[in-house]
Backbone bond lengths (Angstrom), bond angles and torsions (degrees), N, CA, C in turn:
res aa  C-N    CA-C-N  psi(-1)  N-CA   C-N-CA  omega(-1)  CA-C   N-CA-C  phi
1 M - - - 1.479 - - 1.550 108.20 -
2 K 1.329 116.40 134.43 1.461 119.78 174.87 1.514 110.00 -101.98
3 I 1.310 116.38 126.60 1.462 122.57 -173.75 1.513 108.62 -117.73
4 S 1.331 117.64 138.15 1.473 121.46 167.26 1.493 109.10 -112.78
5 V 1.309 115.94 129.22 1.485 121.71 176.84 1.514 106.73 -107.49
6 L 1.320 117.42 115.25 1.468 122.73 179.74 1.526 108.28 -95.20
7 G 1.328 113.88 111.41 1.441 121.22 -173.74 1.496 109.56 118.97
8 C 1.311 117.96 128.83 1.475 119.57 -178.00 1.519 111.29 -129.93
9 G 1.351 114.49 30.53 1.443 118.66 172.59 1.526 110.58 -80.56
10 R 1.306 116.62 -146.75 1.465 121.49 -176.05 1.501 112.74 -56.19
11 W 1.334 116.71 -60.51 1.460 121.12 -175.02 1.558 110.13 -75.50
12 G 1.325 116.11 -41.21 1.473 118.89 -179.09 1.517 111.41 -54.42
13 S 1.349 115.79 -49.45 1.462 119.62 -176.92 1.537 110.58 -66.33
14 F 1.322 116.06 -35.92 1.471 118.93 176.72 1.523 112.78 -64.29
15 I 1.351 114.27 -43.80 1.481 117.80 -179.92 1.526 110.09 -62.47
16 A 1.345 117.59 -42.79 1.462 121.26 176.56 1.509 110.21 -58.78
17 W 1.325 117.20 -45.05 1.481 123.76 178.07 1.524 109.92 -60.11
18 Y 1.318 117.60 -46.68 1.478 123.05 -178.21 1.517 110.88 -63.74
19 Q 1.323 116.78 -47.18 1.455 120.74 -176.61 1.538 110.43 -64.42
20 A 1.331 117.68 -40.32 1.470 121.39 -177.79 1.508 112.78 -81.80
21 T 1.340 115.71 -50.43 1.494 120.24 -171.14 1.524 111.65 -78.68
22 V 1.303 118.24 -41.27 1.484 120.86 -174.42 1.519 109.59 -91.44
23 L 1.336 117.27 -44.30 1.490 119.62 -175.25 1.521 113.53 -94.11
24 G 1.321 118.82 -16.48 1.448 121.66 178.94 1.537 114.45 74.37
25 N 1.297 117.05 22.27 1.469 120.75 177.55 1.535 111.42 -80.49
26 R 1.317 115.43 157.09 1.457 120.45 172.14 1.530 107.50 -80.24
27 V 1.329 116.73 127.93 1.459 119.70 -170.93 1.521 113.05 -130.17
28 I 1.312 114.30 134.22 1.465 122.50 166.51 1.507 108.75 -108.18
29 N 1.314 117.02 128.61 1.486 120.96 177.68 1.521 109.38 -114.61
30 W 1.344 114.68 113.16 1.471 119.56 -176.93 1.538 111.51 -97.82
31 G 1.348 114.84 142.83 1.417 121.81 168.91 1.535 109.72 -148.40
32 P 1.326 117.40 153.20 1.477 118.66 -177.72 1.554 111.57 -71.21
33 E 1.308 115.26 136.74 1.455 119.84 179.95 1.539 110.77 -59.14
34 G 1.324 115.73 134.84 1.453 119.47 -179.89 1.542 112.81 93.28
35 D 1.314 115.93 -20.53 1.464 119.91 178.77 1.530 110.00 -65.94
36 Y 1.298 116.87 140.15 1.463 120.70 -176.08 1.532 112.51 -59.56
37 S 1.331 116.84 -44.96 1.472 119.81 -179.54 1.493 111.90 -61.00
38 Y 1.347 116.55 -42.61 1.462 121.88 178.14 1.505 111.75 -64.64
39 E 1.342 116.84 -47.74 1.438 120.49 -176.29 1.513 112.81 -63.75
40 I 1.351 116.06 -37.62 1.470 117.36 -178.65 1.542 110.62 -68.22
41 L 1.311 117.44 -35.55 1.436 121.23 176.28 1.541 112.34 -69.57
42 K 1.342 112.59 -40.36 1.480 117.91 178.40 1.512 112.60 -63.49
43 N 1.329 117.43 -39.74 1.449 121.57 -174.99 1.528 113.70 -85.34
44 T 1.317 116.67 -28.11 1.477 118.54 -175.22 1.514 114.83 -121.67
45 G 1.341 116.98 -16.79 1.462 119.90 -177.80 1.488 114.08 77.31
46 K 1.328 118.27 5.76 1.465 121.17 179.07 1.528 109.69 -154.78
47 N 1.317 114.48 168.35 1.479 122.43 171.71 1.509 110.19 -136.05
48 D 1.292 117.86 -161.25 1.458 119.32 -178.23 1.527 114.29 -69.78
49 Y 1.359 115.32 -10.71 1.475 119.00 -170.52 1.542 112.00 -114.35
50 V 1.311 117.85 -41.87 1.474 120.06 -174.30 1.553 109.59 -141.55
51 E 1.309 112.79 161.60 1.474 121.29 168.02 1.526 106.75 -112.66
52 L 1.299 116.69 118.37 1.468 119.33 -175.46 1.519 112.42 -67.84
53 D 1.327 114.97 136.74 1.438 120.81 174.91 1.537 109.42 -61.38
54 K 1.322 117.86 145.36 1.461 121.68 179.29 1.530 113.47 -58.79
55 S 1.330 116.47 -22.91 1.463 120.02 -177.94 1.545 112.33 -75.15
56 I 1.328 117.64 -18.97 1.453 120.95 -176.95 1.530 109.57 -73.49
57 E 1.318 114.55 128.89 1.459 120.94 179.35 1.530 108.83 -92.54
58 L 1.308 117.02 108.14 1.447 121.58 179.32 1.523 109.19 -87.98
59 T 1.334 117.46 131.35 1.476 118.61 -177.04 1.507 110.79 -148.46
60 C 1.327 115.61 157.86 1.473 120.83 170.91 1.553 108.35 -112.40
61 D 1.312 116.68 10.30 1.482 122.44 178.28 1.517 108.85 -89.30
62 L 1.341 115.82 97.21 1.469 120.99 -175.62 1.537 111.54 -64.27
63 E 1.289 117.34 -40.02 1.494 119.96 -179.53 1.522 111.06 -58.62
64 R 1.334 114.94 -45.14 1.451 118.65 177.76 1.514 112.49 -62.64
65 A 1.287 116.63 -42.64 1.457 120.17 -178.69 1.523 111.65 -63.88
66 V 1.322 115.77 -37.58 1.468 120.47 -177.27 1.521 111.72 -77.08
67 T 1.317 117.20 -40.01 1.443 120.52 -170.61 1.504 114.91 -87.63
68 E 1.350 118.14 -23.49 1.460 120.73 -173.58 1.528 115.24 -89.57
69 S 1.324 116.55 -9.39 1.496 118.69 -178.96 1.525 111.46 -117.70
70 E 1.334 114.31 154.92 1.468 120.03 178.49 1.533 112.13 -87.34
71 V 1.328 116.33 -24.62 1.452 120.68 -179.50 1.546 107.98 -121.75
72 I 1.313 117.39 126.77 1.443 123.81 -179.41 1.526 108.63 -113.51
73 I 1.306 117.33 115.01 1.470 123.03 179.46 1.532 106.95 -102.98
74 I 1.361 116.55 123.52 1.456 120.49 -178.56 1.530 109.76 -106.77
75 S 1.327 115.53 128.05 1.490 121.16 177.91 1.515 108.22 -140.15
76 I 1.314 115.21 83.15 1.467 121.93 175.89 1.494 108.74 -131.88
77 S 1.352 117.40 -178.28 1.450 121.76 174.97 1.524 110.58 -61.13
78 S 1.297 118.71 130.61 1.446 120.85 -176.66 1.514 116.15 -58.47
79 Q 1.306 115.49 -36.16 1.475 119.33 -179.66 1.515 114.57 -70.75
80 G 1.330 116.13 -14.88 1.461 120.00 176.63 1.521 115.64 -95.79
81 L 1.331 116.17 3.64 1.460 120.45 -171.61 1.508 113.21 -65.36
82 R 1.320 119.16 -47.79 1.469 121.06 -176.86 1.526 111.51 -60.83
83 G 1.294 118.31 -42.59 1.477 121.00 178.64 1.529 111.17 -65.74
84 F 1.339 114.97 -38.42 1.457 120.49 179.16 1.529 111.79 -64.25
85 L 1.328 116.45 -38.42 1.447 122.81 -178.06 1.546 110.21 -65.39
86 K 1.302 117.75 -27.40 1.466 120.55 177.39 1.509 110.10 -63.78
87 K 1.350 117.94 -33.59 1.431 122.58 176.70 1.549 110.25 -74.15
88 I 1.291 116.29 -43.17 1.474 120.68 -176.75 1.514 112.42 -64.88
89 T 1.311 116.20 -42.81 1.465 119.63 -173.42 1.538 112.88 -78.05
90 K 1.313 117.14 1.14 1.471 120.01 169.39 1.536 110.90 -70.42
91 F 1.337 114.82 -20.12 1.468 120.07 -178.29 1.573 108.32 -100.19
92 N 1.288 115.67 170.66 1.478 119.84 -179.92 1.505 108.64 -78.08
93 V 1.312 117.24 113.24 1.479 121.39 -178.12 1.539 110.12 -113.51
94 D 1.327 117.93 10.26 1.483 120.51 179.65 1.520 110.19 -55.19
95 G 1.326 115.60 128.02 1.465 119.37 176.39 1.510 115.47 78.57
96 K 1.308 118.30 -4.83 1.467 120.99 177.85 1.515 110.73 -73.62
97 V 1.322 116.11 141.89 1.447 121.15 174.79 1.528 108.59 -96.19
98 F 1.345 115.50 129.03 1.466 121.98 179.91 1.552 110.61 -110.82
99 V 1.309 114.86 125.77 1.466 120.32 179.47 1.529 107.81 -117.43
100 L 1.312 115.84 123.25 1.464 120.75 178.95 1.516 109.00 -93.06
101 C 1.304 118.05 113.35 1.468 122.20 174.93 1.519 108.49 -111.25
102 M 1.336 113.65 66.23 1.451 123.51 -175.21 1.520 107.75 -159.02
103 K 1.332 114.81 156.57 1.472 119.66 -171.50 1.525 108.34 -130.48
104 G 1.329 117.04 123.70 1.425 119.49 178.26 1.518 111.50 170.18
105 I 1.323 117.09 173.40 1.454 125.81 175.47 1.510 106.19 -129.03
106 E 1.309 117.34 134.55 1.473 119.76 -178.96 1.535 108.26 -67.47
107 V 1.328 115.33 118.18 1.429 119.59 -169.85 1.544 114.34 -68.74
108 D 1.339 116.06 -32.30 1.446 120.54 -177.34 1.535 112.85 -72.22
109 T 1.335 116.65 -24.99 1.464 120.21 -174.54 1.526 114.10 -124.34
110 G 1.333 117.89 -16.68 1.482 120.86 -176.11 1.510 110.43 77.06
111 K 1.320 120.85 12.07 1.438 123.93 -176.82 1.533 111.22 -81.20
112 R 1.335 114.65 142.18 1.489 118.35 167.22 1.521 110.05 -66.19
113 L 1.306 116.65 157.58 1.437 119.36 -174.29 1.551 111.32 -67.90
114 S 1.324 119.43 -32.94 1.478 119.34 176.31 1.533 109.29 -65.58
115 E 1.325 118.87 -32.83 1.437 121.67 178.39 1.513 110.22 -66.64
116 V 1.306 117.29 -34.76 1.461 121.55 177.74 1.546 107.70 -63.31
117 L 1.316 117.96 -41.83 1.480 121.16 177.95 1.526 110.65 -61.15
118 I 1.337 115.29 -47.31 1.470 120.69 -178.63 1.520 110.55 -58.97
119 E 1.352 116.43 -45.04 1.448 121.13 -179.72 1.512 111.71 -68.17
120 S 1.329 116.99 -18.42 1.487 121.50 177.63 1.538 111.76 -89.36
121 G 1.331 116.71 1.13 1.461 119.78 176.25 1.510 116.60 102.86
122 I 1.325 119.37 6.92 1.445 121.62 179.84 1.517 108.37 -87.01
123 D 1.323 116.91 135.44 1.450 123.87 179.15 1.532 108.85 -61.73
124 K 1.335 117.48 124.75 1.479 120.87 -176.41 1.519 112.93 -59.58
125 N 1.342 117.57 -28.27 1.461 120.60 -179.83 1.507 112.64 -78.44
126 N 1.335 117.22 -3.36 1.481 121.81 175.78 1.538 111.29 -108.88
127 I 1.315 115.92 16.36 1.455 120.92 -178.38 1.536 111.70 -114.17
128 A 1.321 116.77 134.59 1.455 122.93 175.92 1.535 109.54 -135.69
129 V 1.308 116.22 158.95 1.469 121.26 173.73 1.529 108.97 -121.80
130 W 1.325 115.43 143.51 1.458 122.10 -178.87 1.531 105.69 -120.49
131 V 1.333 116.61 106.32 1.469 120.52 -172.53 1.544 109.01 -135.44
132 G 1.317 115.25 176.15 1.455 120.97 178.89 1.520 113.42 119.49
133 P 1.349 116.11 178.91 1.446 120.71 -171.84 1.518 113.62 -77.43
134 G 1.325 114.62 161.07 1.474 121.84 174.86 1.506 110.31 138.59
135 H 1.320 112.79 138.66 1.480 120.12 176.24 1.530 109.03 -117.85
136 I 1.314 115.31 139.37 1.447 120.99 -174.74 1.518 110.74 -56.55
137 Q 1.309 116.07 -42.79 1.480 119.51 -175.76 1.521 110.21 -59.83
138 A 1.358 116.99 -33.94 1.495 120.55 176.65 1.511 111.49 -75.45
139 F 1.324 117.04 -44.01 1.454 120.40 -179.87 1.542 111.86 -58.06
140 T 1.323 115.55 -44.62 1.471 118.33 -177.19 1.551 111.83 -72.74
141 Q 1.316 117.82 -11.17 1.467 121.13 170.88 1.513 111.65 -89.51
142 G 1.359 115.58 -0.06 1.442 118.48 179.51 1.531 114.25 89.11
143 I 1.333 116.43 11.41 1.466 121.40 -179.45 1.516 108.17 -86.83
144 P 1.351 120.53 116.70 1.452 121.81 -173.23 1.512 112.52 -80.76
145 N 1.343 114.33 166.45 1.439 121.48 175.19 1.526 110.15 -153.75
146 C 1.326 115.61 177.46 1.451 121.58 -178.96 1.531 109.65 -116.60
147 M 1.359 116.64 139.96 1.471 120.17 -179.00 1.509 108.13 -138.77
148 V 1.318 115.00 178.20 1.471 122.38 -173.78 1.538 109.81 -128.72
149 I 1.330 116.23 138.44 1.469 121.88 165.01 1.504 106.24 -112.73
150 D 1.326 116.52 127.58 1.455 121.21 176.85 1.518 109.76 -129.55
151 S 1.312 116.79 157.47 1.464 121.35 -174.06 1.529 108.57 -163.22
152 Y 1.320 114.54 162.61 1.466 120.73 168.80 1.534 110.24 -71.82
153 S 1.336 116.01 -22.15 1.469 123.25 -177.35 1.516 109.72 -104.33
154 E 1.324 115.11 120.87 1.484 119.16 177.61 1.515 109.29 -63.10
155 E 1.292 116.62 -42.13 1.478 121.22 -177.94 1.545 111.18 -62.05
156 L 1.329 116.85 -41.73 1.447 120.76 -176.29 1.510 110.74 -69.30
157 K 1.322 118.81 -44.14 1.482 118.20 -177.76 1.526 112.01 -66.68
158 V 1.312 116.24 -34.39 1.482 119.29 176.92 1.521 110.00 -67.00
159 K 1.340 116.96 -44.30 1.431 122.39 179.90 1.557 110.77 -60.27
160 L 1.302 116.33 -47.29 1.460 119.63 -176.18 1.537 111.70 -71.19
161 A 1.328 116.88 -43.59 1.471 118.87 -179.92 1.507 110.64 -61.54
162 N 1.306 118.44 -39.66 1.469 121.24 178.72 1.538 111.13 -70.48
163 A 1.344 117.08 -33.43 1.459 119.68 -179.16 1.507 111.37 -76.22
164 F 1.333 118.29 -31.37 1.452 121.52 -173.39 1.549 112.99 -93.97
165 K 1.298 119.39 -8.15 1.483 120.53 -174.46 1.502 110.35 -72.19
166 S 1.321 114.31 153.13 1.465 121.45 177.31 1.513 108.59 -160.64
167 N 1.343 117.35 -178.53 1.458 119.11 175.78 1.502 112.71 -71.48
168 L 1.351 116.63 -10.51 1.455 121.18 177.65 1.498 113.52 -91.47
169 I 1.361 117.34 -34.65 1.447 120.35 178.76 1.533 107.88 -131.25
170 R 1.329 115.58 120.21 1.461 121.68 172.19 1.527 106.74 -93.57
171 F 1.312 115.32 120.64 1.473 119.71 178.81 1.536 113.01 -96.30
172 Y 1.312 114.17 145.84 1.466 122.07 170.68 1.522 108.01 -114.61
173 Y 1.326 115.19 153.72 1.462 119.45 174.63 1.529 106.54 -84.31
174 G 1.324 118.02 124.95 1.444 121.12 174.24 1.543 109.49 -73.86
175 N 1.343 115.39 156.08 1.479 117.60 178.24 1.506 112.57 -130.88
176 D 1.368 115.96 21.14 1.460 119.37 -178.95 1.523 106.23 -161.59
177 I 1.312 118.16 91.55 1.483 118.29 -174.36 1.512 111.74 -67.14
178 I 1.311 118.13 -29.89 1.481 119.75 175.58 1.525 109.14 -62.45
179 G 1.338 115.72 -50.63 1.465 120.02 -179.41 1.512 112.69 -65.00
180 S 1.340 116.48 -35.69 1.465 119.29 -178.80 1.505 109.48 -66.48
181 E 1.346 117.43 -44.27 1.468 120.80 -176.58 1.537 112.04 -71.29
182 I 1.349 115.64 -49.35 1.484 118.98 179.87 1.516 110.96 -63.92
183 G 1.332 116.94 -42.77 1.425 120.61 179.71 1.531 113.72 -61.62
184 A 1.352 114.22 -41.61 1.465 118.45 179.82 1.525 111.53 -66.56
185 A 1.331 116.08 -41.24 1.464 120.65 177.60 1.504 111.89 -65.25
186 A 1.357 117.12 -43.76 1.437 121.59 -176.99 1.523 112.24 -66.78
187 K 1.300 116.37 -27.03 1.469 120.55 178.78 1.536 110.54 -54.23
188 N 1.351 115.86 -37.24 1.472 119.32 -177.70 1.516 111.65 -69.05
189 V 1.345 115.93 -33.73 1.478 119.39 178.01 1.553 109.79 -66.68
190 L 1.318 116.05 -45.08 1.433 118.41 179.57 1.522 111.76 -70.30
191 G 1.293 116.98 -24.46 1.471 121.50 173.41 1.517 111.47 -62.79
192 I 1.342 116.56 -38.30 1.459 121.55 176.17 1.509 109.20 -64.45
193 A 1.356 116.08 -43.91 1.454 120.59 -179.04 1.541 109.04 -60.91
194 A 1.321 118.05 -42.25 1.462 121.20 179.42 1.536 111.25 -62.14
195 G 1.331 116.47 -40.37 1.446 120.85 176.66 1.497 112.92 -62.37
196 I 1.334 115.86 -40.84 1.508 119.69 177.87 1.509 109.08 -61.72
197 L 1.352 119.12 -42.71 1.443 121.17 179.13 1.529 110.59 -62.74
198 D 1.322 116.93 -40.97 1.486 120.24 176.90 1.527 108.73 -60.47
199 G 1.289 118.56 -47.78 1.461 121.04 -175.56 1.505 112.69 -66.86
200 C 1.338 117.10 -31.39 1.446 121.39 -179.31 1.536 112.23 -88.04
201 G 1.318 117.53 -2.82 1.479 120.47 179.46 1.507 113.02 80.30
202 Y 1.316 117.40 19.05 1.476 122.95 -177.84 1.523 111.59 -104.70
203 V 1.342 116.51 44.07 1.478 122.30 -170.00 1.549 111.43 -61.69
204 S 1.322 117.49 -32.93 1.470 119.90 -178.33 1.525 112.33 -65.99
205 L 1.316 116.80 -15.88 1.489 119.90 178.55 1.517 111.88 -80.44
206 K 1.321 118.84 -5.42 1.448 120.75 179.92 1.540 112.70 -67.66
207 G 1.323 116.53 -27.69 1.466 120.26 174.16 1.508 111.70 -63.81
208 P 1.360 118.36 -57.22 1.458 119.36 172.87 1.504 115.93 -54.90
209 L 1.329 116.05 -34.94 1.452 121.21 178.75 1.524 110.77 -61.96
210 M 1.333 116.90 -41.22 1.447 119.67 177.93 1.535 111.30 -62.98
211 A 1.304 116.13 -46.23 1.480 121.71 -176.88 1.498 111.15 -66.37
212 R 1.318 116.84 -53.22 1.483 119.96 -175.13 1.537 110.14 -75.71
213 G 1.300 117.65 -31.09 1.463 119.14 176.84 1.537 112.16 -65.00
214 A 1.318 116.27 -43.97 1.484 119.50 178.56 1.512 109.53 -63.97
215 Y 1.326 116.86 -36.62 1.459 119.59 -178.77 1.537 110.49 -64.53
216 E 1.330 117.52 -45.09 1.474 117.02 -179.19 1.522 113.75 -71.53
217 V 1.333 114.79 -31.68 1.463 118.12 176.09 1.524 109.53 -67.81
218 G 1.348 118.14 -38.93 1.472 122.22 175.21 1.497 111.52 -58.38
219 K 1.320 117.39 -39.95 1.493 120.29 178.73 1.517 111.72 -66.10
220 L 1.306 117.39 -37.41 1.457 120.22 178.69 1.527 110.01 -70.37
221 I 1.316 118.34 -42.47 1.451 121.75 178.36 1.522 108.87 -58.19
222 Q 1.324 116.87 -46.57 1.440 123.09 -178.89 1.540 111.58 -61.29
223 A 1.321 115.88 -42.28 1.482 120.96 179.45 1.514 111.72 -64.91
224 L 1.336 116.57 -25.92 1.450 120.82 -179.28 1.558 113.28 -91.73
225 G 1.328 114.29 1.47 1.471 119.34 176.38 1.495 115.35 103.84
226 G 1.354 118.44 6.45 1.441 122.38 177.89 1.514 111.64 -97.35
227 E 1.350 113.76 -170.92 1.469 121.10 -177.06 1.534 108.63 -96.10
228 F 1.331 117.21 128.91 1.460 121.74 179.31 1.527 111.93 -53.39
229 G 1.311 116.54 -42.54 1.465 122.66 -176.70 1.499 114.09 -64.59
230 S 1.334 119.18 -16.50 1.452 121.77 -178.89 1.559 109.91 -61.75
231 A 1.342 116.84 -27.07 1.482 119.15 179.64 1.499 111.96 -64.04
232 Y 1.327 118.08 -18.79 1.453 121.13 -177.83 1.550 111.57 -99.31
233 G 1.326 116.07 9.88 1.490 121.55 177.62 1.508 113.24 -91.59
234 L 1.326 114.60 -171.59 1.450 121.86 -177.26 1.515 112.16 -64.78
235 A 1.355 116.51 -35.84 1.480 119.61 -175.62 1.494 112.59 -63.19
236 H 1.316 118.13 -33.37 1.486 118.80 179.22 1.530 111.88 -112.74
237 L 1.345 117.84 -74.20 1.466 118.70 -172.00 1.534 110.63 -64.53
238 G 1.319 118.34 -40.24 1.442 119.98 178.42 1.521 113.01 -62.02
239 D 1.315 116.14 -42.18 1.469 121.53 178.04 1.522 108.87 -69.19
240 Y 1.304 117.03 -42.49 1.459 121.24 -176.09 1.552 110.24 -64.47
241 E 1.328 116.74 -39.91 1.449 119.12 -178.95 1.561 110.36 -64.67
242 T 1.331 114.50 -33.92 1.480 117.99 176.02 1.524 110.20 -66.38
243 T 1.330 115.27 -41.15 1.458 120.94 -179.64 1.554 111.78 -67.00
244 L 1.307 114.10 -35.59 1.471 121.07 -171.36 1.515 113.81 -49.27
245 F 1.304 116.24 -42.30 1.476 119.85 -174.06 1.560 111.66 -115.03
246 S 1.346 116.82 10.65 1.469 118.91 -171.80 1.508 111.10 -87.10
247 E 1.324 112.75 133.85 1.492 119.49 174.03 1.535 109.49 -75.64
248 Y 1.346 118.42 -15.34 1.439 123.66 -174.20 1.533 112.65 -89.51
249 S 1.315 118.86 -15.94 1.495 121.63 -172.57 1.518 110.17 -71.38
250 H 1.339 116.33 124.00 1.457 120.42 174.50 1.513 111.55 -64.98
251 N 1.315 118.20 -41.40 1.440 121.87 -177.17 1.517 112.65 -67.04
252 R 1.340 117.24 -43.93 1.441 121.11 176.17 1.527 110.21 -62.11
253 S 1.347 115.55 -43.89 1.489 118.98 -179.96 1.529 110.48 -64.78
254 Y 1.338 116.83 -38.00 1.450 119.84 177.71 1.544 110.29 -57.36
255 G 1.339 115.88 -48.73 1.472 119.72 -179.01 1.506 111.47 -63.67
256 E 1.338 117.11 -42.83 1.436 118.98 -177.43 1.542 111.88 -63.62
257 L 1.338 116.74 -45.15 1.430 119.44 -179.60 1.535 111.09 -68.63
258 M 1.349 117.09 -38.83 1.460 120.75 178.58 1.525 109.99 -59.20
259 S 1.352 117.89 -39.36 1.451 119.15 -178.25 1.553 111.46 -69.05
260 R 1.324 114.34 -10.28 1.472 118.90 175.82 1.495 111.86 -106.80
261 G 1.350 116.37 8.66 1.440 121.60 177.85 1.537 115.03 77.23
262 I 1.347 115.31 22.05 1.462 121.38 -176.84 1.532 110.75 -115.21
263 K 1.320 118.21 136.80 1.450 121.28 178.24 1.527 110.46 -82.72
264 F 1.354 115.53 136.00 1.457 124.00 174.58 1.501 108.74 -88.51
265 D 1.328 116.50 130.42 1.473 119.96 -168.72 1.526 114.03 -94.25
266 K 1.329 119.11 11.47 1.477 122.50 -179.56 1.518 108.45 -119.59
267 L 1.337 115.14 169.15 1.465 120.98 -177.47 1.510 110.18 -70.10
268 A 1.368 116.34 128.74 1.451 122.75 172.53 1.531 105.64 -123.58
269 E 1.333 117.09 99.78 1.462 121.84 -175.76 1.519 112.60 -60.92
270 G 1.345 116.05 -23.99 1.464 119.27 -177.76 1.523 115.15 -63.64
271 V 1.305 117.60 -20.59 1.486 120.36 -177.33 1.561 108.37 -66.38
272 M 1.318 118.44 -56.33 1.441 121.79 -179.49 1.542 111.75 -69.93
273 T 1.363 115.90 -30.09 1.446 118.56 177.69 1.531 111.53 -67.45
274 A 1.353 116.63 -32.61 1.449 119.09 176.13 1.510 111.18 -63.63
275 K 1.329 116.63 -37.49 1.469 119.10 177.13 1.516 110.67 -69.68
276 A 1.328 118.52 -41.29 1.468 120.65 176.06 1.505 113.31 -62.39
277 M 1.332 116.18 -42.87 1.458 119.87 -178.86 1.526 112.06 -67.11
278 K 1.357 114.25 -39.28 1.490 117.03 177.71 1.495 110.21 -59.07
279 E 1.334 116.82 -45.32 1.474 120.16 -179.44 1.505 112.13 -67.12
280 L 1.341 117.77 -35.32 1.473 119.19 175.42 1.499 110.72 -67.77
281 G 1.329 118.37 -40.23 1.457 120.81 176.97 1.507 112.76 -61.36
282 D 1.327 116.00 -43.08 1.467 121.99 178.25 1.541 109.95 -61.93
283 R 1.352 115.02 -42.30 1.450 120.87 -176.61 1.535 110.79 -68.39
284 C 1.318 116.61 -35.91 1.462 121.38 -177.70 1.516 113.28 -90.77
285 G 1.334 116.66 -6.35 1.465 121.32 -177.58 1.526 112.43 69.57
286 I 1.345 115.89 32.71 1.466 121.11 179.97 1.539 109.63 -105.05
287 E 1.301 116.70 133.23 1.467 120.19 179.52 1.532 109.24 -81.88
288 L 1.325 116.08 123.27 1.457 121.99 -179.39 1.520 108.30 -125.68
289 P 1.306 118.45 74.17 1.486 119.47 -173.01 1.523 114.86 -62.42
290 I 1.329 118.91 -41.72 1.445 121.16 -179.70 1.511 110.45 -67.19
291 T 1.339 116.01 -46.95 1.463 120.49 177.76 1.487 111.47 -58.25
292 N 1.322 117.98 -43.63 1.439 122.05 -178.32 1.527 111.29 -66.29
293 A 1.331 117.12 -34.87 1.454 121.38 176.58 1.544 110.65 -66.01
294 V 1.349 116.64 -42.38 1.459 119.34 177.63 1.528 110.21 -65.15
295 Y 1.295 117.21 -42.34 1.473 122.06 176.87 1.543 109.54 -56.44
296 E 1.317 117.27 -47.78 1.442 121.79 -177.35 1.522 110.25 -63.07
297 V 1.316 117.24 -42.60 1.454 120.29 179.33 1.529 110.67 -64.99
298 C 1.322 117.38 -46.04 1.483 121.44 -175.82 1.507 112.03 -65.98
299 F 1.312 117.64 -31.99 1.455 119.61 -175.49 1.507 114.09 -109.56
300 D 1.356 116.06 13.84 1.438 121.96 174.92 1.504 108.34 -83.81
301 N 1.312 116.98 133.90 1.473 121.17 -176.76 1.515 113.84 -65.04
302 N 1.332 116.57 -21.79 1.478 119.96 -177.87 1.558 114.11 -90.03
303 A 1.353 116.39 -3.39 1.467 119.13 -168.92 1.514 112.58 -61.76
304 F 1.322 118.21 -29.86 1.455 119.86 -177.23 1.509 112.32 -109.08
305 D 1.336 115.38 25.86 1.435 119.87 -174.15 1.558 110.91 -101.40
306 G 1.339 115.83 63.16 1.443 120.32 174.52 1.502 113.52 52.22
307 E 1.341 117.91 -129.60 1.465 121.65 -179.59 1.518 111.87 -63.58
308 N 1.338 117.48 -33.49 1.456 119.32 177.60 1.513 111.28 -65.58
309 G 1.341 116.39 -32.74 1.442 120.05 176.70 1.536 112.22 -65.03
310 A 1.316 116.08 -42.81 1.435 119.72 177.58 1.521 112.28 -61.53
311 K 1.327 114.13 -40.84 1.478 120.66 -179.88 1.541 108.46 -65.45
312 T 1.312 116.46 -42.85 1.502 119.95 179.06 1.533 110.39 -59.84
313 C 1.310 117.92 -47.37 1.477 121.68 179.76 1.507 110.37 -57.24
314 L 1.296 116.89 -49.70 1.480 120.95 -175.46 1.543 111.06 -66.20
315 E 1.316 117.68 -38.97 1.455 121.65 178.87 1.559 110.55 -62.37
316 I 1.315 114.97 -42.96 1.483 118.52 -178.71 1.514 110.78 -68.17
317 I 1.321 118.22 -40.96 1.442 120.41 177.31 1.529 112.29 -63.15
318 L 1.312 115.37 -45.13 1.478 119.57 -178.29 1.525 112.94 -69.36
319 K 1.319 118.12 -19.36 1.463 120.20 173.82 1.535 112.33 -61.29
320 L 1.352 116.39 -24.75 1.451 120.28 179.39 1.538 110.51 -63.68
321 F 1.324 117.11 -24.83 1.471 121.83 -178.13 1.538 111.64 -80.11
322 E 1.322 115.63 -10.71 1.472 119.71 179.03 1.507 113.22 -87.22
323 R 1.340 115.49 -5.57 1.453 119.07 -177.90 1.527 111.87 -69.38
324 Q 1.334 114.80 155.71 1.453 119.44 -176.07 1.530 111.04 -63.75
325 T 1.359 115.54 145.16 1.445 120.79 176.71 1.548 110.37 -67.50
326 K 1.322 114.92 141.50 1.484 119.30 -178.03 1.532 108.90 -152.09
327 S 1.323 115.48 171.90 1.449 120.83 174.53 1.517 110.17 -67.56
328 E 1.317 118.20 145.65 1.441 120.51 -176.62 1.540 110.71 -63.71
329 F 1.297 118.00 -41.01 1.447 120.57 -179.56 1.553 110.72 -120.79
């Protein structure tokens, strides 16, 4: 199988490494010319996470990457997906399989990322999502994990999960693409909340955060047409539990540093996802108290203001305890 991985940042470079080194597939890894992640791989053959196998063809030629492979895996910032697809669909993509290995919700529209592909002209039966727990630093040490492949097409998800499985990643077939995508995106929002609790010294609240966070995410999934129980699967709760205690999670680190009034200098997808989820909750009439608290913290002007920032984070979190008493379920 020939695979093209579009994106050569943290996850993109790992996926290229996994496909070539672990699975033995022929791999093209694309990155934009001049981009730091691409240039560092081009000049050194490695980055902070992986060393690319010599068989991987690194290129900045997008047309070649799109047209020469049967499976296209996309791993870029979620908010840039729609604009990126305008470049991809200039080429002939008929029959190509697209796999989204990224987590987010388009903030301007509230659309799931697979919906963005469909609106860009990609056949829905040729779209899959690759989600679930795991950190690159653990995978490259040989520490295995479990992940999910979901799709609108039963045949496609079975084919991909069976083709991508190894002793390093055990794949499950997803059965709710709405729940898989929303759950995966929401995990990053709750990761920020976990980091805030770490930074504020409220670590024991991470247990209730897992339980109540999954419950509110389940309600949102259900309101959007998915299965409530999907929030308790690998795409959301399984991934979130991995994030909860991980030193490698960008979103947890973002929350922890923010609670100390410090800016995190790497991408944390949960920030814009919190905004998108808040707007979806408002649109659907669904109460999302934890999501709304993360949104308020992330977009509050005082959040990165040293000691005032820490005070702001703590005040917003503790406001959750002022809510009216109710039945757990």
